[in-house]
Backbone as CSV, one residue per row, in Angstrom:
resi,resn,N_x,N_y,N_z,CA_x,CA_y,CA_z,C_x,C_y,C_z
1,MET,-2.018,282.360,220.286,-0.983,283.383,220.218,0.164,283.016,221.146
2,ILE,1.361,283.489,220.803,2.559,283.170,221.571,3.169,284.467,222.053
3,SER,3.371,284.590,223.378,3.966,285.796,223.933,5.486,285.684,223.924
4,SER,6.154,286.765,223.530,7.614,286.857,223.532,8.273,285.610,222.952
5,PRO,7.961,285.241,221.685,8.520,284.023,221.114,10.012,284.160,220.881
6,PRO,10.772,283.064,221.016,12.195,283.137,220.707,12.404,283.336,219.218
7,ASP,13.303,284.209,218.863,13.576,284.430,217.445,14.185,283.158,216.861
8,GLY,13.721,282.761,215.691,14.226,281.549,215.077,13.222,280.425,215.015
9,ARG,12.027,280.612,215.602,11.011,279.561,215.530,10.683,279.247,214.082
10,ALA,10.551,277.955,213.775,10.249,277.466,212.431,11.328,277.855,211.426
11,GLY,12.536,278.086,211.917,13.631,278.441,211.025,13.588,279.859,210.496
12,ILE,12.742,280.693,211.110,12.572,282.078,210.661,13.139,282.997,211.731
13,ASP,14.030,283.892,211.344,14.568,284.858,212.303,14.712,286.218,211.637
14,ALA,15.071,287.214,212.434,15.146,288.587,211.932,16.184,288.719,210.826
15,ALA,17.261,287.954,210.914,18.293,288.031,209.872,17.739,287.578,208.526
16,LEU,16.932,286.510,208.531,16.303,286.062,207.286,15.386,287.139,206.731
17,VAL,14.587,287.732,207.582,13.664,288.775,207.129,14.430,289.946,206.529
18,ARG,15.526,290.333,207.151,16.328,291.430,206.593,16.863,291.073,205.204
19,ARG,17.289,289.820,205.026,17.793,289.400,203.715,16.680,289.420,202.673
20,LEU,15.493,288.933,203.045,14.364,288.938,202.107,13.991,290.361,201.702
21,ILE,13.926,291.251,202.666,13.585,292.642,202.364,14.649,293.267,201.462
22,ALA,15.911,293.052,201.769,16.989,293.645,200.970,16.948,293.145,199.534
23,ALA,16.613,291.855,199.355,16.625,291.279,198.013,15.394,291.662,197.200
24,GLN,14.248,291.783,197.849,13.013,291.965,197.089,12.399,293.353,197.212
25,PHE,12.666,294.037,198.320,12.118,295.381,198.521,13.220,296.285,199.076
26,PRO,14.225,296.551,198.259,15.394,297.302,198.761,15.047,298.690,199.275
27,GLN,13.908,299.243,198.875,13.522,300.575,199.367,13.293,300.578,200.873
28,TRP,13.090,299.366,201.457,12.853,299.261,202.902,14.029,298.613,203.641
29,SER,15.127,298.397,202.949,16.215,297.601,203.529,16.897,298.285,204.704
30,GLY,16.759,299.604,204.849,17.392,300.295,205.972,16.565,300.317,207.235
31,LEU,15.354,299.751,207.185,14.466,299.801,208.347,14.787,298.670,209.325
32,PRO,14.645,298.909,210.630,14.898,297.842,211.610,13.847,296.746,211.517
33,VAL,14.257,295.515,211.814,13.392,294.344,211.810,13.429,293.725,213.198
34,THR,12.273,293.643,213.858,12.210,293.100,215.216,10.978,292.219,215.368
35,PRO,11.066,291.114,216.118,9.882,290.266,216.346,8.803,291.042,217.098
36,VAL,7.544,290.756,216.773,6.450,291.375,217.523,6.391,290.755,218.912
37,GLU,5.794,291.477,219.844,5.732,291.004,221.228,4.807,289.804,221.384
38,VAL,3.695,289.784,220.633,2.753,288.672,220.686,2.618,288.109,219.275
39,ASP,3.085,286.882,219.091,3.135,286.279,217.771,2.059,285.208,217.645
40,GLY,1.749,284.823,216.400,0.830,283.726,216.162,1.588,282.424,215.969
41,TRP,0.844,281.341,215.782,1.465,280.047,215.536,1.624,279.779,214.045
42,ASP,0.589,280.107,213.260,0.602,279.798,211.835,1.651,280.608,211.082
43,ASN,1.924,281.797,211.564,2.861,282.700,210.909,3.804,283.310,211.944
44,ARG,4.976,283.733,211.479,5.840,284.584,212.287,5.666,286.010,211.767
45,THR,5.610,286.963,212.685,5.402,288.351,212.314,6.499,289.214,212.904
46,TYR,7.022,290.135,212.092,8.098,291.047,212.493,7.678,292.479,212.215
47,ARG,8.072,293.379,213.098,7.937,294.801,212.797,8.989,295.181,211.764
48,LEU,8.575,295.965,210.794,9.488,296.517,209.797,9.403,298.030,209.913
49,GLY,10.381,298.616,210.590,10.276,300.027,210.900,9.115,300.256,211.860
50,ALA,8.526,301.455,211.789,7.438,301.803,212.703,6.057,301.575,212.107
51,GLU,5.970,301.434,210.781,4.665,301.462,210.129,4.299,300.188,209.392
52,MET,5.174,299.171,209.425,4.907,297.966,208.631,5.203,296.702,209.433
53,THR,4.681,295.578,208.928,5.005,294.260,209.467,5.333,293.322,208.312
54,VAL,6.091,292.286,208.621,6.370,291.211,207.668,5.776,289.939,208.257
55,ARG,5.036,289.219,207.443,4.294,288.036,207.916,4.713,286.838,207.068
56,LEU,5.208,285.782,207.734,5.771,284.636,207.031,5.165,283.332,207.562
57,PRO,4.583,282.497,206.689,4.031,281.214,207.139,5.129,280.320,207.717
58,THR,4.747,279.525,208.729,5.720,278.665,209.391,5.738,277.237,208.851
59,ALA,4.744,276.867,208.018,4.673,275.499,207.511,3.834,275.476,206.235
60,PRO,3.964,274.406,205.430,3.229,274.365,204.156,1.721,274.509,204.299
61,GLY,1.137,274.001,205.396,-0.314,274.070,205.555,-0.861,275.475,205.674
62,TYR,0.001,276.448,205.958,-0.457,277.823,206.146,-0.205,278.704,204.918
63,VAL,0.369,278.116,203.876,0.777,278.912,202.716,-0.427,279.425,201.932
64,ALA,-1.487,278.621,201.812,-2.645,279.042,201.018,-3.232,280.355,201.519
65,ALA,-3.052,280.645,202.790,-3.633,281.867,203.357,-2.985,283.130,202.814
66,VAL,-1.737,283.042,202.356,-1.023,284.251,201.942,-1.712,284.897,200.743
67,ALA,-1.879,284.128,199.662,-2.529,284.682,198.469,-3.983,285.036,198.747
68,LYS,-4.637,284.223,199.571,-6.042,284.499,199.909,-6.178,285.850,200.592
69,GLU,-5.383,286.088,201.631,-5.459,287.364,202.343,-5.045,288.520,201.439
70,ASN,-3.973,288.332,200.661,-3.519,289.410,199.780,-4.603,289.826,198.796
71,HIS,-5.369,288.849,198.325,-6.415,289.142,197.347,-7.667,289.721,197.993
72,TRP,-8.099,289.139,199.123,-9.416,289.471,199.647,-9.422,290.580,200.686
73,LEU,-8.362,290.753,201.460,-8.407,291.806,202.478,-8.692,293.189,201.888
74,PRO,-8.036,293.588,200.799,-8.365,294.913,200.246,-9.799,295.019,199.739
75,ARG,-10.398,293.902,199.358,-11.759,293.917,198.845,-12.796,293.938,199.966
76,LEU,-12.468,293.327,201.095,-13.397,293.313,202.227,-13.305,294.581,203.066
77,ALA,-12.115,295.157,203.162,-11.853,296.260,204.089,-12.848,297.411,204.005
78,PRO,-13.242,297.867,202.801,-14.145,299.030,202.751,-15.519,298.781,203.361
79,PHE,-15.878,297.521,203.563,-17.230,297.202,204.035,-17.263,296.795,205.504
80,LEU,-16.116,296.894,206.172,-16.027,296.464,207.560,-15.905,297.669,208.485
81,PRO,-16.442,297.582,209.706,-16.510,298.753,210.585,-15.217,299.093,211.307
82,VAL,-14.250,298.181,211.318,-12.950,298.457,211.936,-11.854,298.035,210.966
83,ALA,-10.638,298.415,211.272,-9.519,298.154,210.369,-9.193,296.668,210.281
84,VAL,-8.683,296.265,209.125,-8.080,294.952,208.917,-6.702,295.203,208.310
85,PRO,-5.806,294.225,208.344,-4.436,294.496,207.900,-4.348,294.969,206.453
86,PRO,-3.751,296.142,206.214,-3.553,296.607,204.843,-2.375,295.873,204.198
87,VAL,-2.588,295.348,203.010,-1.554,294.603,202.291,-0.729,295.584,201.464
88,LEU,0.575,295.628,201.709,1.465,296.569,201.027,2.322,295.921,199.955
89,ALA,2.679,294.646,200.140,3.538,293.992,199.156,3.459,292.486,199.341
90,ALA,3.690,291.748,198.245,3.700,290.285,198.264,5.118,289.806,197.988
91,GLY,5.686,289.092,198.949,7.032,288.565,198.798,7.025,287.159,198.225
92,ALA,8.150,286.770,197.619,8.295,285.456,197.006,9.316,284.629,197.785
93,PRO,9.322,283.297,197.601,10.357,282.481,198.241,11.752,282.987,197.870
94,GLY,12.667,282.856,198.796,14.037,283.289,198.532,14.890,283.233,199.775
95,GLU,16.179,283.361,199.605,17.142,283.388,200.722,17.028,282.146,201.605
96,GLY,16.654,281.026,200.977,16.493,279.792,201.727,15.122,279.599,202.347
97,TYR,14.258,280.599,202.231,12.891,280.494,202.766,11.971,280.025,201.635
98,PRO,11.181,278.937,201.822,10.503,278.296,200.681,9.106,278.798,200.348
99,PHE,8.554,279.750,201.141,7.140,280.085,200.977,6.942,281.540,200.554
100,PRO,5.789,281.858,199.956,5.432,283.270,199.759,5.186,283.933,201.108
101,TRP,5.312,285.252,201.156,5.148,285.993,202.402,4.603,287.366,202.044
102,SER,4.364,288.216,203.027,3.739,289.504,202.716,4.227,290.599,203.652
103,VAL,4.057,291.821,203.183,4.323,293.013,203.985,2.985,293.702,204.216
104,ARG,2.699,294.012,205.477,1.424,294.618,205.854,1.672,295.961,206.546
105,GLY,0.641,296.763,206.590,0.700,297.965,207.399,0.509,297.616,208.867
106,TRP,1.219,298.331,209.748,1.093,298.107,211.195,-0.213,298.705,211.694
107,LEU,-0.946,297.952,212.500,-2.178,298.444,213.108,-1.944,298.623,214.606
108,PRO,-2.110,299.831,215.137,-1.881,300.057,216.563,-2.969,299.424,217.413
109,GLY,-2.641,299.174,218.652,-3.599,298.614,219.594,-2.981,297.459,220.359
110,GLU,-3.739,296.941,221.320,-3.323,295.790,222.114,-4.334,294.676,221.941
111,THR,-3.877,293.428,222.102,-4.814,292.318,221.980,-5.864,292.390,223.086
112,ALA,-7.057,291.922,222.763,-8.199,292.075,223.656,-8.055,291.201,224.898
113,SER,-8.333,291.779,226.040,-8.462,291.055,227.308,-9.364,291.898,228.199
114,PRO,-10.073,291.268,229.131,-11.048,292.024,229.927,-10.470,293.247,230.623
115,ASP,-9.204,293.201,231.033,-8.622,294.342,231.734,-8.337,295.520,230.812
116,ARG,-8.414,295.306,229.507,-8.178,296.382,228.546,-9.476,296.897,227.929
117,ILE,-10.609,296.382,228.379,-11.906,296.718,227.794,-12.759,297.428,228.837
118,ASP,-13.211,298.611,228.513,-13.972,299.416,229.473,-15.308,298.785,229.836
119,ASP,-16.030,298.300,228.839,-17.363,297.739,229.043,-17.473,296.507,228.154
120,LEU,-17.463,295.326,228.750,-17.421,294.094,227.962,-18.688,293.909,227.128
121,SER,-19.814,294.416,227.592,-21.047,294.297,226.800,-20.976,295.172,225.555
122,VAL,-20.441,296.371,225.704,-20.257,297.237,224.535,-19.292,296.590,223.550
123,PHE,-18.226,296.015,224.081,-17.248,295.348,223.228,-17.893,294.158,222.512
124,ALA,-18.745,293.426,223.202,-19.436,292.299,222.584,-20.291,292.758,221.407
125,VAL,-20.937,293.905,221.553,-21.728,294.461,220.450,-20.817,294.848,219.289
126,GLU,-19.648,295.391,219.586,-18.709,295.771,218.529,-18.218,294.546,217.758
127,VAL,-17.877,293.488,218.485,-17.426,292.260,217.816,-18.575,291.648,217.012
128,GLY,-19.748,291.598,217.606,-20.899,291.078,216.889,-21.222,291.901,215.652
129,GLY,-21.089,293.225,215.756,-21.333,294.085,214.601,-20.340,293.844,213.494
130,PHE,-19.084,293.602,213.868,-18.083,293.262,212.848,-18.494,291.992,212.113
131,LEU,-18.916,290.970,212.849,-19.283,289.707,212.217,-20.503,289.866,211.317
132,ARG,-21.458,290.689,211.728,-22.617,290.922,210.865,-22.207,291.625,209.585
133,SER,-21.320,292.597,209.694,-20.843,293.294,208.494,-20.082,292.341,207.579
134,LEU,-19.266,291.476,208.169,-18.518,290.509,207.364,-19.473,289.571,206.639
135,ARG,-20.522,289.119,207.324,-21.498,288.214,206.695,-22.205,288.875,205.519
136,GLN,-22.310,290.185,205.542,-23.039,290.893,204.494,-22.174,291.208,203.277
137,CYS,-20.874,290.915,203.346,-19.988,291.196,202.218,-20.302,290.271,201.040
138,GLU,-20.075,290.777,199.857,-20.316,290.009,198.633,-19.449,288.750,198.608
139,THR,-20.065,287.617,198.278,-19.360,286.333,198.323,-18.918,285.823,196.955
140,THR,-19.301,286.489,195.890,-18.986,285.997,194.551,-17.487,285.759,194.394
141,GLY,-17.132,284.547,194.027,-15.725,284.210,193.834,-14.964,283.944,195.104
142,GLY,-15.633,284.071,196.257,-14.953,283.872,197.533,-14.538,282.425,197.747
143,PRO,-13.514,282.184,198.560,-13.000,280.828,198.764,-13.928,279.991,199.647
144,LEU,-14.517,278.956,199.075,-15.430,278.106,199.839,-14.659,277.354,200.913
145,ALA,-15.302,277.162,202.047,-14.665,276.492,203.185,-14.058,275.163,202.760
146,GLY,-12.865,274.890,203.278,-12.176,273.649,202.930,-10.835,273.584,203.616
147,ALA,-9.889,272.934,202.979,-8.572,272.748,203.593,-7.901,274.077,203.914
148,HIS,-8.077,275.090,203.063,-7.426,276.379,203.279,-7.909,277.046,204.562
149,SER,-9.131,276.736,204.985,-9.693,277.322,206.218,-9.647,276.344,207.375
150,TRP,-8.915,275.242,207.200,-8.892,274.178,208.199,-10.312,273.742,208.535
151,TYR,-11.156,273.787,207.502,-12.549,273.350,207.544,-13.432,274.171,208.468
152,ARG,-12.934,275.314,208.958,-13.863,276.284,209.521,-14.798,276.701,208.381
153,GLY,-16.054,276.925,208.722,-17.029,277.266,207.695,-17.678,276.059,207.055
154,ALA,-17.117,274.865,207.302,-17.748,273.625,206.876,-18.459,273.020,208.085
155,SER,-18.904,271.794,207.958,-19.567,271.145,209.087,-18.531,270.734,210.131
156,PRO,-18.855,270.883,211.422,-17.940,270.373,212.447,-17.753,268.863,212.356
157,ALA,-18.596,268.185,211.560,-18.458,266.744,211.382,-17.098,266.358,210.815
158,HIS,-16.418,267.302,210.172,-15.066,267.012,209.675,-14.162,266.551,210.813
159,TYR,-14.432,267.037,212.031,-13.596,266.708,213.181,-14.263,265.691,214.113
160,ASP,-15.228,264.922,213.577,-15.949,263.972,214.415,-15.008,262.906,214.996
161,GLU,-14.198,262.301,214.168,-13.299,261.251,214.655,-12.341,261.790,215.710
162,GLU,-11.788,262.975,215.462,-10.856,263.561,216.418,-11.554,263.886,217.735
163,THR,-12.761,264.423,217.653,-13.503,264.771,218.863,-13.815,263.526,219.688
164,ARG,-14.261,262.475,219.028,-14.599,261.253,219.767,-13.346,260.600,220.352
165,ARG,-12.224,260.738,219.678,-10.968,260.234,220.222,-10.580,261.003,221.487
166,CYS,-10.781,262.327,221.464,-10.491,263.145,222.650,-11.438,262.808,223.792
167,LEU,-12.713,262.601,223.472,-13.674,262.225,224.510,-13.258,260.916,225.175
168,ALA,-12.829,259.953,224.373,-12.403,258.672,224.934,-11.164,258.841,225.805
169,ALA,-10.243,259.682,225.361,-8.996,259.875,226.111,-9.243,260.598,227.428
170,LEU,-10.293,261.404,227.487,-10.561,262.216,228.680,-11.672,261.636,229.555
171,ARG,-12.081,260.426,229.257,-13.138,259.806,230.057,-12.698,259.715,231.516
172,GLY,-13.581,260.158,232.398,-13.250,260.184,233.811,-12.584,261.467,234.272
173,ARG,-12.232,262.342,233.302,-11.567,263.598,233.652,-12.440,264.801,233.296
174,VAL,-13.388,264.598,232.394,-14.435,265.579,232.100,-15.739,264.803,231.959
175,ASP,-16.842,265.522,231.906,-18.144,264.870,231.810,-18.396,264.491,230.348
176,THR,-17.829,263.366,229.941,-17.877,262.985,228.528,-19.293,262.668,228.057
177,GLU,-20.163,262.200,228.950,-21.532,261.890,228.536,-22.268,263.153,228.116
178,ARG,-22.196,264.167,228.927,-22.890,265.420,228.591,-22.228,266.120,227.410
179,LEU,-20.909,266.086,227.348,-20.212,266.711,226.221,-20.515,265.973,224.915
180,SER,-20.680,264.662,224.982,-21.065,263.905,223.790,-22.431,264.344,223.288
181,ALA,-23.328,264.681,224.221,-24.650,265.149,223.826,-24.555,266.489,223.098
182,VAL,-23.686,267.374,223.590,-23.482,268.662,222.919,-22.932,268.435,221.519
183,TRP,-21.968,267.532,221.403,-21.350,267.267,220.107,-22.376,266.659,219.137
184,SER,-23.170,265.713,219.604,-24.179,265.105,218.739,-25.207,266.136,218.277
185,ALA,-25.588,267.046,219.186,-26.539,268.094,218.806,-25.941,268.999,217.734
186,ALA,-24.640,269.259,217.811,-23.982,270.092,216.800,-24.016,269.408,215.438
187,LEU,-23.778,268.103,215.403,-23.794,267.381,214.135,-25.200,267.288,213.558
188,ASP,-26.194,267.203,214.441,-27.581,267.105,213.981,-28.094,268.428,213.412
189,ALA,-27.514,269.539,213.867,-28.001,270.871,213.456,-27.345,271.271,212.132
190,GLU,-27.641,270.533,211.108,-26.989,270.753,209.819,-27.295,272.144,209.270
191,TRP,-26.320,272.690,208.576,-26.443,274.034,208.006,-27.005,273.941,206.591
192,HIS,-28.040,274.743,206.318,-28.668,274.745,205.002,-28.770,276.156,204.426
193,GLY,-28.036,277.093,204.985,-28.150,278.476,204.546,-27.291,278.792,203.336
194,GLU,-27.407,280.037,202.871,-26.549,280.525,201.803,-25.157,280.791,202.373
195,PRO,-24.102,280.447,201.648,-22.747,280.706,202.146,-22.514,282.199,202.374
196,VAL,-21.873,282.510,203.483,-21.517,283.891,203.824,-20.049,283.909,204.234
197,TRP,-19.483,285.105,204.303,-18.104,285.230,204.756,-18.008,284.915,206.247
198,PHE,-16.990,284.167,206.613,-16.655,283.938,208.019,-15.170,284.252,208.201
199,HIS,-14.792,284.593,209.427,-13.386,284.876,209.743,-12.637,283.598,210.089
200,GLY,-13.220,282.759,210.914,-12.638,281.474,211.230,-11.805,281.413,212.495
201,ASP,-11.381,282.567,213.022,-10.561,282.560,214.241,-10.796,283.849,215.027
202,ILE,-12.055,284.108,215.354,-12.382,285.275,216.172,-12.022,284.949,217.617
203,ALA,-10.852,285.399,218.023,-10.318,285.112,219.352,-9.629,286.361,219.874
204,SER,-9.420,286.403,221.173,-8.851,287.604,221.798,-7.566,288.058,221.125
205,GLY,-6.697,287.120,220.767,-5.418,287.492,220.175,-5.516,288.112,218.803
206,ASN,-6.672,287.949,218.143,-6.863,288.529,216.815,-7.744,289.774,216.830
207,LEU,-8.082,290.260,218.021,-8.879,291.475,218.164,-8.016,292.530,218.845
208,LEU,-7.896,293.698,218.227,-7.112,294.779,218.817,-8.043,295.807,219.449
209,VAL,-7.610,296.315,220.604,-8.380,297.339,221.299,-7.493,298.548,221.569
210,ALA,-8.118,299.701,221.611,-7.469,300.954,222.023,-8.513,301.762,222.760
211,ASP,-8.123,302.330,223.892,-9.063,303.080,224.732,-10.305,302.258,225.041
212,GLY,-10.113,300.953,225.214,-11.204,300.084,225.619,-12.160,299.670,224.527
213,ARG,-11.888,300.042,223.261,-12.824,299.753,222.169,-12.148,298.920,221.084
214,LEU,-12.938,298.164,220.351,-12.426,297.378,219.237,-11.962,298.306,218.126
215,THR,-10.716,298.128,217.676,-10.175,298.989,216.620,-9.758,298.221,215.373
216,ALA,-9.482,296.924,215.494,-9.017,296.162,214.336,-9.231,294.677,214.557
217,VAL,-9.335,293.948,213.456,-9.406,292.481,213.481,-8.289,291.950,212.600
218,LEU,-7.499,291.023,213.141,-6.322,290.495,212.462,-6.561,289.069,211.970
219,ASP,-5.607,288.565,211.214,-5.445,287.153,210.852,-6.675,286.552,210.194
220,PHE,-6.789,286.768,208.898,-7.865,286.195,208.105,-7.410,284.924,207.401
221,GLY,-6.387,284.272,207.941,-5.842,283.085,207.300,-6.817,281.941,207.193
222,THR,-7.769,281.845,208.126,-8.776,280.785,208.067,-10.110,281.296,207.534
223,ALA,-10.137,282.488,206.980,-11.388,283.069,206.477,-11.836,282.364,205.201
224,GLY,-13.111,282.498,204.913,-13.655,281.938,203.693,-15.146,282.172,203.625
225,VAL,-15.790,281.410,202.766,-17.224,281.537,202.528,-17.887,280.217,202.883
226,GLY,-18.871,280.276,203.774,-19.549,279.057,204.217,-20.441,279.337,205.398
227,ASP,-20.425,278.432,206.378,-21.250,278.508,207.581,-20.554,279.397,208.618
228,PRO,-21.228,280.432,209.145,-20.572,281.344,210.091,-20.547,280.857,211.534
229,ALA,-20.994,279.630,211.809,-21.096,279.164,213.193,-19.756,279.184,213.915
230,CYS,-18.666,278.925,213.201,-17.351,278.876,213.842,-16.951,280.212,214.453
231,ASP,-17.545,281.305,213.992,-17.184,282.631,214.504,-17.848,282.970,215.836
232,LEU,-18.677,282.083,216.353,-19.399,282.369,217.599,-18.703,281.812,218.837
233,VAL,-17.624,281.087,218.662,-16.977,280.397,219.784,-16.492,281.365,220.862
234,ILE,-16.174,282.592,220.471,-15.717,283.579,221.454,-16.776,283.839,222.524
235,ALA,-18.010,283.482,222.260,-19.087,283.672,223.243,-18.766,282.995,224.564
236,TRP,-18.040,281.876,224.519,-17.738,281.131,225.753,-16.295,281.352,226.224
237,HIS,-15.501,281.974,225.406,-14.112,282.237,225.794,-13.960,283.600,226.468
238,LEU,-14.531,284.629,225.871,-14.340,285.988,226.374,-15.569,286.546,227.076
239,PHE,-16.743,286.151,226.637,-17.971,286.748,227.140,-18.683,285.830,228.132
240,SER,-19.505,286.450,228.987,-20.352,285.699,229.912,-21.473,286.629,230.368
241,GLY,-22.542,286.045,230.883,-23.622,286.861,231.426,-24.141,287.898,230.448
242,ALA,-24.147,289.154,230.881,-24.707,290.235,230.071,-23.945,290.429,228.768
243,SER,-22.626,290.276,228.789,-21.852,290.481,227.560,-22.141,289.370,226.546
244,ARG,-22.318,288.150,227.024,-22.661,287.067,226.085,-24.048,287.301,225.498
245,ASP,-24.981,287.758,226.338,-26.322,288.067,225.834,-26.258,289.169,224.775
246,ALA,-25.422,290.186,225.000,-25.289,291.280,224.037,-24.704,290.770,222.727
247,PHE,-23.718,289.900,222.820,-23.113,289.307,221.627,-24.148,288.477,220.879
248,ARG,-24.905,287.673,221.611,-25.908,286.822,220.982,-26.956,287.652,220.236
249,ARG,-27.417,288.723,220.883,-28.415,289.572,220.218,-27.842,290.210,218.956
250,THR,-26.603,290.638,219.027,-26.027,291.386,217.915,-25.729,290.499,216.716
251,VAL,-25.190,289.305,216.939,-24.870,288.448,215.790,-26.134,287.887,215.147
252,ASP,-27.231,287.795,215.918,-28.538,287.458,215.359,-28.496,286.162,214.547
253,GLN,-28.129,285.066,215.226,-28.100,283.764,214.574,-29.162,282.849,215.179
254,ASP,-29.567,281.832,214.416,-30.639,280.951,214.872,-30.104,279.863,215.803
255,PRO,-31.011,279.138,216.503,-30.571,278.119,217.450,-29.681,277.045,216.840
256,ALA,-29.919,276.670,215.581,-29.094,275.645,214.947,-27.659,276.128,214.782
257,CYS,-27.497,277.401,214.440,-26.150,277.962,214.302,-25.432,277.926,215.647
258,TRP,-26.158,278.254,216.710,-25.549,278.205,218.041,-25.216,276.776,218.453
259,ALA,-26.016,275.810,218.036,-25.711,274.410,218.334,-24.398,273.999,217.665
260,ARG,-24.221,274.401,216.402,-22.968,274.073,215.711,-21.799,274.805,216.350
261,ALA,-22.040,276.040,216.777,-20.980,276.802,217.434,-20.528,276.112,218.719
262,ARG,-21.480,275.590,219.484,-21.097,274.848,220.693,-20.249,273.637,220.328
263,GLY,-20.563,273.013,219.200,-19.750,271.896,218.747,-18.323,272.313,218.439
264,TRP,-18.173,273.436,217.746,-16.823,273.945,217.457,-16.060,274.224,218.751
265,ALA,-16.741,274.800,219.727,-16.088,275.111,220.999,-15.674,273.838,221.730
266,VAL,-16.537,272.828,221.722,-16.230,271.565,222.394,-15.052,270.869,221.713
267,TRP,-15.085,270.799,220.399,-13.969,270.165,219.674,-12.635,270.777,220.065
268,LYS,-12.539,272.107,219.987,-11.243,272.754,220.220,-10.818,272.622,221.688
269,ALA,-11.753,272.816,222.606,-11.391,272.731,224.023,-10.969,271.313,224.399
270,LEU,-11.653,270.308,223.871,-11.258,268.922,224.142,-9.892,268.616,223.552
271,LEU,-9.646,269.107,222.348,-8.358,268.857,221.702,-7.217,269.466,222.511
272,VAL,-7.385,270.717,222.906,-6.337,271.386,223.687,-6.178,270.713,225.046
273,LEU,-7.299,270.402,225.686,-7.231,269.776,227.005,-6.525,268.426,226.937
274,SER,-6.801,267.643,225.907,-6.166,266.331,225.793,-4.653,266.454,225.643
275,GLU,-4.200,267.586,225.105,-2.766,267.798,224.914,-2.074,268.323,226.166
276,CYS,-2.825,268.990,227.061,-2.174,269.677,228.172,-2.674,269.236,229.547
277,VAL,-3.575,268.281,229.621,-4.235,267.957,230.877,-3.249,267.561,231.977
278,ASP,-2.121,266.965,231.609,-1.152,266.538,232.617,0.111,267.392,232.643
279,THR,0.165,268.416,231.788,1.419,269.171,231.660,1.293,270.664,231.909
280,ASP,0.092,271.219,231.799,-0.081,272.668,231.914,-1.385,272.935,232.662
281,ARG,-1.280,273.061,233.978,-2.485,273.179,234.803,-3.301,274.418,234.447
282,GLU,-2.637,275.542,234.221,-3.367,276.784,233.934,-4.146,276.673,232.626
283,ARG,-3.483,276.146,231.609,-4.151,275.999,230.322,-5.296,274.987,230.417
284,ALA,-5.073,273.898,231.133,-6.109,272.891,231.297,-7.322,273.456,232.039
285,THR,-7.063,274.266,233.052,-8.156,274.883,233.810,-9.010,275.757,232.914
286,GLU,-8.368,276.503,232.016,-9.117,277.362,231.102,-9.989,276.535,230.162
287,GLN,-9.479,275.417,229.660,-10.284,274.582,228.759,-11.458,273.945,229.502
288,ARG,-11.238,273.547,230.740,-12.343,273.010,231.544,-13.415,274.076,231.774
289,ARG,-12.983,275.309,231.998,-13.935,276.402,232.191,-14.788,276.588,230.939
290,VAL,-14.148,276.595,229.765,-14.889,276.762,228.516,-15.890,275.624,228.338
291,LEU,-15.462,274.407,228.601,-16.371,273.264,228.460,-17.567,273.393,229.392
292,GLN,-17.345,273.855,230.611,-18.461,274.031,231.541,-19.395,275.133,231.074
293,GLU,-18.843,276.215,230.540,-19.684,277.297,230.012,-20.549,276.789,228.867
294,VAL,-19.967,275.970,228.007,-20.723,275.421,226.881,-21.807,274.478,227.376
295,LEU,-21.481,273.631,228.337,-22.486,272.723,228.897,-23.658,273.485,229.501
296,THR,-23.351,274.509,230.261,-24.406,275.320,230.875,-25.288,275.945,229.810
297,ASP,-24.662,276.477,228.770,-25.409,277.108,227.683,-26.284,276.081,226.963
298,TYR,-25.721,274.913,226.709,-26.475,273.861,226.013,-27.697,273.438,226.821
299,GLU,-27.499,273.215,228.109,-28.615,272.718,228.905,-29.696,273.781,229.092
300,ARG,-29.300,275.033,229.113,-30.321,276.097,229.127,-31.093,276.107,227.815
301,SER,-30.393,275.852,226.708,-31.080,275.814,225.405,-32.068,274.660,225.331
302,GLN,-31.821,273.623,226.143,-32.728,272.472,226.177,-33.809,272.609,227.236
303,GLY,-33.802,273.763,227.939,-34.803,273.984,228.961,-34.520,273.258,230.236
304,ARG,-33.224,272.909,230.445,-32.850,272.214,231.662,-31.892,273.075,232.464
305,SER,-31.828,272.831,233.750,-30.862,273.503,234.605,-29.549,272.767,234.537
306,ALA,-28.452,273.532,234.394,-27.138,272.897,234.346,-26.800,272.317,235.702
307,ARG,-26.145,271.164,235.662,-25.721,270.525,236.922,-24.401,271.088,237.389
């Protein structure tokens, strides 16, 4: 997520959004258009009046998510315990903008962070309950994991070459030997289950809270049908100790699923760390923390004490 993004990123600004609305949905053309305070990377999002948002992909790789979300969010919503973005309209390319886009209903709340959550263990149960409900949704016709989900829901082996390249680049700066063991264990723990719905990006920025409780889940752009292991990565980002235990109990996944989840966490943390290790100390520190949490968890799963 990006805080207070400059208007105009990816060639998208409020003036363009106003032109698109005026041309395609003139009934809303008198409403103010303003950038949201916390934006994503894959899409730019604008407030449209007080009750709506406009969501526009920033690059061709994110376009497949538009039709996917427009089709599936209304079908999944009735079976989920908290709100997901209501789809109000589907926009077409125009006014110099080359991609489809959408109008959504505004969901109140703030992005999740420990200071906004009354009881992190209760919140962990709420997030875990959402994931269990999502897994139980009907999968017939659902989009199988692949390029549209950036291979979330598929095997983490898709990112094997990239992960090993990051390990080589970070040799001497992180414990690459132990992290390689975690990665190898993830690849060995092959998934043989029935495909289920996964979200693909369960992260603090996509979880809304109000009065300390989970109220909504955003951004289903990487969602699909496949292996749900990718949805467990938040265990090492947001949760720890009792809250992680509560999350683990609630999602009710087997050891192999957790092994693959550790692989997903290692891949992403290594990738981010390799990009920022010399340029962004705060971000690098956070990725090192996640890697250490994963290592500790892995070694406990092996019956060893973490070093």
